[in-house]
DOSE-547733 format. One line per field, with one value per residue: x, y, z of N, C-alpha, C in turn; residue number from 1. Coordinates in pm, 1 decimal. Example, Ala and Ser with C-alpha at 12.3 -4.5 7.8 and 13.67 -1.06 7.14 Angstrom:
n.px = 1319.0,1285.0
n.py = -569.0,-225.0
n.pz = 780.0,708.0
ca.px = 1230.0,1367.0
ca.py = -450.0,-106.0
ca.pz = 780.0,714.0
c.px = 1320.0,1290.0
c.py = -330.0,3.0
c.pz = 780.0,787.0
num = 1,2
This chain:
n.px = -1565.3,-1502.0,-1233.2,-1193.4,-1328.4,-1320.7,-1245.3,-1426.3,-1262.4,-1023.2,-1116.7,-1171.0,-926.5,-798.3,-958.5,-881.6,-610.4,-622.3,-746.0,-544.4,-349.2,-467.2,-492.7,-228.3,-152.4,-302.5,-185.8,74.5,37.6,-62.4,154.3,353.3,230.4,247.9,524.9,617.7,479.8,611.9,868.8,837.1,748.6,954.2,1163.6,1076.3,946.2,793.5,436.1,312.0,403.7,281.1,295.7,372.1,157.5,-37.6,55.5,40.1,-232.7,-348.9,-263.5,-357.0,-609.0,-517.4,-371.2,-554.8,-737.0,-549.3,-495.8,-680.8,-597.8,-462.8,-203.8,-113.3,-67.3,171.6,486.2,751.7,998.7,1137.4,865.7,706.5,452.3,352.5,131.7,172.1,413.0,346.5,148.7,301.7,475.1,295.0,188.8,421.7,471.7,267.3,331.9,520.7,422.1,400.2,662.8,762.5,657.3,782.5,898.0,703.2,752.5
n.py = -3688.0,-3619.8,-3689.3,-3565.1,-3330.1,-2987.3,-2756.1,-2464.1,-2255.2,-2313.8,-2273.3,-2011.1,-1895.4,-1973.9,-1823.5,-1575.6,-1561.6,-1584.0,-1343.2,-1163.1,-1225.4,-1170.6,-894.6,-818.3,-887.0,-706.3,-465.6,-495.7,-494.1,-235.8,-84.3,-170.2,-72.7,201.4,235.4,162.0,363.1,596.3,549.6,545.2,803.1,970.7,896.4,995.9,859.5,807.2,837.4,719.1,469.3,142.0,-9.1,183.0,347.3,172.8,130.3,394.3,432.5,236.8,303.6,552.5,585.3,563.8,789.0,996.9,1099.1,1279.1,1453.4,1659.8,1849.0,2176.4,2272.0,2032.8,1923.7,2010.2,1957.9,1792.6,1630.7,1531.6,1416.4,1367.5,1440.4,1639.1,1508.9,1236.7,1173.1,1215.7,1018.0,780.5,816.3,809.7,540.0,403.4,496.5,376.2,127.6,174.5,195.5,-71.8,-172.1,-23.6,-145.4,-372.7,-717.0,-907.9,-1109.0
n.pz = 2185.2,1845.5,1623.4,1384.8,1403.8,1437.4,1681.2,1801.6,1894.2,1739.2,1479.0,1491.7,1534.1,1294.9,1106.0,1198.1,1135.0,864.5,802.9,879.9,713.6,464.7,503.9,502.1,256.2,96.5,195.9,103.5,-174.9,-208.4,-123.5,-312.0,-548.5,-513.7,-480.3,-741.7,-887.8,-791.7,-869.0,-1150.0,-1186.2,-1074.8,-1252.2,-1476.7,-1687.2,-2008.5,-2039.0,-2251.7,-2292.1,-2251.5,-2015.7,-1815.5,-1829.1,-1729.8,-1467.9,-1365.6,-1390.8,-1228.5,-980.1,-933.6,-787.5,-533.3,-475.4,-543.4,-326.8,-194.1,-375.7,-368.1,-187.3,-143.5,-358.7,-404.2,-655.9,-733.2,-879.8,-715.7,-720.0,-1014.8,-1201.4,-993.4,-783.3,-491.6,-372.4,-461.3,-331.1,-72.6,-24.9,-47.8,161.1,383.8,349.4,408.6,666.3,818.8,914.5,1116.4,1388.2,1447.1,1447.2,1663.1,1876.1,1952.1,2043.6,2253.6,2529.6
ca.px = -1529.7,-1447.7,-1090.3,-1195.5,-1391.2,-1247.7,-1316.0,-1465.0,-1150.5,-936.6,-1169.5,-1165.7,-773.0,-777.6,-1023.8,-808.8,-483.3,-658.9,-768.5,-421.0,-265.9,-520.7,-455.1,-86.1,-143.0,-352.4,-92.4,183.1,-5.9,-73.2,292.7,412.7,182.1,298.2,663.7,616.3,434.6,700.7,987.6,800.2,743.1,1089.0,1257.2,1003.5,916.3,675.1,307.0,264.2,437.2,168.2,315.9,383.4,21.7,-106.1,107.5,-23.0,-382.1,-393.5,-229.9,-424.7,-701.6,-455.1,-334.9,-659.7,-779.1,-457.9,-496.1,-771.8,-525.9,-395.1,-60.6,-91.5,-24.7,301.0,595.3,861.0,1108.3,1098.9,723.7,633.0,393.3,341.5,30.2,237.9,522.8,280.9,83.8,403.0,525.4,189.7,188.7,546.1,458.4,165.5,403.4,601.0,382.8,426.5,799.4,780.5,600.2,884.6,850.5,672.4,777.4
ca.py = -3583.4,-3680.2,-3651.2,-3482.6,-3207.0,-2872.7,-2668.9,-2329.4,-2172.3,-2331.2,-2208.3,-1861.3,-1869.3,-1982.5,-1696.7,-1451.8,-1571.0,-1550.1,-1193.0,-1099.1,-1252.3,-1095.4,-752.7,-800.3,-890.8,-581.9,-360.6,-519.0,-453.3,-93.0,-35.2,-193.0,16.9,344.9,231.9,168.0,493.8,683.6,524.6,585.6,952.4,1022.7,881.5,1081.2,776.5,857.9,771.9,662.8,337.2,73.7,-47.8,303.7,393.4,81.5,158.7,514.7,419.1,145.7,362.4,688.4,592.5,580.0,939.3,1099.8,1181.2,1371.9,1554.3,1767.2,1947.1,2282.4,2264.4,1871.6,1890.2,2084.7,1863.1,1804.0,1570.3,1474.9,1442.4,1323.1,1564.2,1634.7,1399.6,1118.3,1137.8,1211.9,900.4,673.5,831.3,758.6,406.2,344.7,520.6,286.9,18.2,215.9,160.9,-214.3,-187.1,33.5,-219.8,-478.4,-844.3,-935.9,-1239.1
ca.pz = 2076.4,1727.3,1588.1,1261.1,1438.8,1464.7,1777.6,1774.4,1910.1,1636.7,1364.3,1518.9,1509.5,1150.8,1041.8,1236.1,1064.5,730.3,797.7,894.8,584.0,360.2,520.6,471.7,104.9,40.5,219.9,20.8,-301.9,-208.3,-118.0,-442.4,-652.2,-482.7,-508.1,-884.2,-928.8,-752.9,-963.0,-1282.8,-1193.0,-1046.6,-1360.0,-1577.5,-1796.1,-2085.1,-2008.3,-2364.3,-2273.5,-2197.4,-1875.5,-1737.8,-1822.1,-1637.9,-1339.5,-1326.9,-1382.1,-1123.8,-856.4,-919.6,-671.4,-390.1,-475.6,-571.6,-223.4,-161.0,-491.0,-333.1,-105.2,-211.6,-390.7,-410.1,-792.6,-769.4,-881.1,-612.2,-770.5,-1141.6,-1223.7,-877.6,-708.3,-344.2,-342.8,-477.5,-234.6,59.1,-24.5,-34.8,294.6,466.4,354.7,483.7,816.8,896.4,977.7,1219.0,1531.7,1467.0,1481.4,1783.2,1980.2,1988.8,2072.0,2396.8,2562.8
c.px = -1465.8,-1323.8,-1098.9,-1254.7,-1301.7,-1318.4,-1340.1,-1333.6,-1042.4,-992.2,-1158.9,-1019.5,-745.5,-831.9,-933.9,-669.2,-516.0,-677.6,-636.9,-336.9,-318.5,-494.7,-316.9,-66.3,-184.3,-257.0,23.1,155.6,-7.7,58.9,364.8,363.2,236.5,451.5,690.8,584.5,548.1,831.6,958.5,805.1,876.7,1183.8,1190.3,988.1,791.1,542.4,252.9,309.4,322.5,182.2,327.1,243.9,-62.8,-71.6,30.1,-173.0,-426.0,-357.6,-291.4,-529.7,-641.2,-414.8,-446.4,-715.2,-679.6,-443.9,-589.7,-710.2,-448.6,-249.5,-20.0,-36.1,100.8,408.5,716.5,997.9,1072.2,953.0,643.6,587.1,385.3,241.5,101.0,334.2,450.2,212.8,198.0,463.2,423.1,183.2,307.0,521.1,349.5,229.2,489.8,561.9,409.9,576.2,842.2,743.8,702.1,814.6,824.1,695.3,710.0
c.py = -3659.0,-3614.2,-3551.0,-3342.6,-3098.1,-2785.6,-2527.4,-2238.5,-2184.4,-2273.1,-2058.7,-1818.9,-1868.2,-1867.6,-1569.4,-1445.6,-1534.8,-1398.2,-1114.1,-1117.6,-1176.6,-947.6,-731.9,-804.4,-768.4,-466.5,-371.0,-467.8,-302.0,-24.3,-60.6,-101.2,156.4,345.6,235.7,297.1,600.7,664.2,586.0,747.0,1024.5,1009.9,943.1,982.0,811.7,772.9,692.5,512.1,256.5,43.0,65.8,354.1,313.7,119.8,279.9,511.2,346.8,219.3,497.3,689.1,604.5,736.1,1034.7,1167.9,1283.9,1482.3,1671.4,1875.5,2049.1,2249.5,2112.3,1847.9,1954.2,1966.7,1889.6,1761.7,1511.7,1520.1,1408.6,1435.5,1537.1,1526.6,1263.5,1076.9,1132.3,1063.3,788.8,690.1,781.0,612.4,329.9,366.4,439.2,179.9,63.1,191.9,6.1,-243.1,-126.6,-48.7,-319.4,-610.8,-863.7,-1077.0,-1305.2
c.pz = 1956.2,1689.5,1470.6,1294.7,1475.7,1577.9,1733.4,1782.6,1799.2,1510.4,1380.8,1495.7,1364.6,1080.9,1076.2,1150.8,919.2,713.5,805.8,761.5,466.5,370.6,487.8,322.1,44.5,71.5,135.1,-121.4,-319.8,-211.4,-256.0,-556.3,-633.7,-521.5,-665.8,-936.2,-903.8,-846.3,-1103.1,-1291.4,-1171.5,-1169.3,-1485.5,-1707.2,-1863.8,-2053.5,-2125.7,-2369.7,-2203.5,-2051.1,-1776.5,-1720.8,-1727.2,-1493.5,-1279.5,-1304.8,-1251.9,-984.1,-833.1,-811.4,-541.4,-363.2,-474.8,-451.3,-182.6,-260.3,-464.9,-243.7,-186.7,-236.0,-411.1,-554.7,-825.8,-766.7,-784.8,-686.1,-908.6,-1169.8,-1102.5,-800.7,-551.3,-300.1,-363.2,-369.6,-96.6,83.8,15.7,104.8,404.7,466.6,437.1,630.6,889.6,957.8,1098.0,1363.3,1556.7,1512.2,1622.6,1903.4,2047.9,2004.0,2216.5,2412.9,2680.7
num = 1,2,3,4,5,6,7,8,9,10,11,12,13,14,15,16,17,18,19,20,21,22,23,24,25,26,27,28,29,30,31,32,33,34,35,36,37,38,39,40,41,42,43,44,45,46,47,48,49,50,51,52,53,54,55,56,57,58,59,60,61,62,63,64,65,66,67,68,69,70,71,72,73,74,75,76,77,78,79,80,81,82,83,84,85,86,87,88,89,90,91,92,93,94,95,96,97,98,99,100,101,102,103,104,105
């Protein structure tokens, strides 16, 4: 066997680790977008500011599926609607099963 050759198992582990890292990166981006959206809406910053408009535009696809629920557009705190806060809570709750599993030794 050659020293420079990577076994199939090692390549599979590398692909698996890459998939986990990409998944965590996407999850972190979604959580950051929702956190920024909630801060902007809770503090009622004007949408005329370009950065606020960008945050609201980029995070809108995360909230839009929840916007179809009745009363989802009702403001709860500041300008944050039920759909905004529900999306943030759901994203945070996705990690709870991972913390509940604990460390296996």
